C-alpha positions, -999 to +999 in steps of 0.1 A: -276+359+375-278+328+355-271+347+321-237+361+338-229+326+352-232+311+317-209+341+300-181+343+326-180+309+343-192+287+313-221+270+336-258+270+331-268+280+365-255+306+390-246+279+418-236+302+449-273+315+456-281+316+492-319+309+505-336+340+512-306+363+495-316+396+480-299+414+447-289+448+454-280+471+422-257+500+431-248+529+406-215+546+411-210+581+397-175+593+401-170+628+417-136+631+403-116+612+379-077+618+382-061+594+357-076+571+329-055+546+311-059+535+274-088+557+267-089+589+242-087+622+253-117+642+255-119+665+227-136+698+233-169+702+213-179+667+216-171+634+198-169+631+161-175+599+142-146+579+129-137+586+094 
């Protein structure tokens, strides 16, 4: 959390920790994607290196 606070908040330490608090990592995997903005369309057959 200290590294993220330094990167995004510019402070050396994450200052909003609570005594006895636990961190939980959550992985979200989408079941369906309806619309994507600003991303190249999927190319059938896989990606190709940029020329």
